[in-house]
C-alpha positions, 0 to 999 in steps of 0.5 A: 416320066410325067407328061404335061399337055399344053393348050396353044391358044390362050395358053402359049400364044395370044391368037386374038387378032388372027382368029377374030379377023378371020371369023369376021371375014367369014361372017361378012363374006356370008352376008352376016353383020359381024361383031367387033373383035373384042366381042369375039374373044369367046370363040378362041378355044372351042371348035369353030363349027360350034362357035359359028352355030352360036353366032347364028350361022345357017351353014357353020361348015361353010363358015369354017371353010371361009374362015380358013381361007384367010386364017391359013394365009394371013391369020395364022401368024397374027399371033404372039407368044406370051412374054416368058413362054420360052423360059417357062417351057425350058424350065418345065422340060427339065423334069417333064415330057411336054406335049401340045394338045390343042383344038386347033387343027394340027396342020395349023398348030404345027406351023405356029409352034415352028414359027415361034420356035416352041416346037423344040420344047415339045415331044409331041403335038396333038390336034384335030384333023381338018375334017373334024376328027378328034375335035372333041378335046376329051377324045383328043387327050385319050388318043394322046395318052394312048399314043404316048403310052402314059397314064392320066395319073402321071399327066396334067392338062394346062389350058385357059378354057373349060374345054381343057378342064372338062377334057382332062376330067373326061380321061381322069387327068388333073388340070391347071387353069391359066388366067392370062388367056380367054377363059372366064373365072367361072370356067376355072372352078373345076380345075385342080389348080389355078395359075396366074402367071407363066412363071408360077406354072413349073412350080404348080406342075411340080407340086402336082406331078413331082 
């Protein structure tokens, strides 16, 4: 059976409030002036240590720890599934195995998918450990393929950021970029297909994987 790997943030759910407020909490706790929430949407998707480094934080690992203080108790559920996501997953699951592949630590991702009932559509969930193991999404996808015993040619990665597309290319997998998340148009140029609505995704996957 073909496998569809799905990103979480910006693909299945909108986590803007929880992530940006938790980043602001970390920055202000460390004495930095924090940008406004709307100016922090670019941090959604990449590994947090990279984002804090780009924000000029001297100790990104400490910033991540402070971020998680708030995110693990409050920010985790300041999150909303995109309208129509349940219907899309139901349709996709009729012909494909669905698996989560996220840069969010798995311990948080599993709580989010359980909270919103998304986990019942997923055969497996993959994400990095809290210590950063498998934080590179290409490595994460390689491990997911090995764990599930599937080949890249019978799989596709669906996500909103270039990290998803780059990871798919790294393991020889095709990708579908979604435009309702937080990625810029330029990030999608190397995707094999571009999807503009959740309702269109099952059809694009069928064209790609049969």
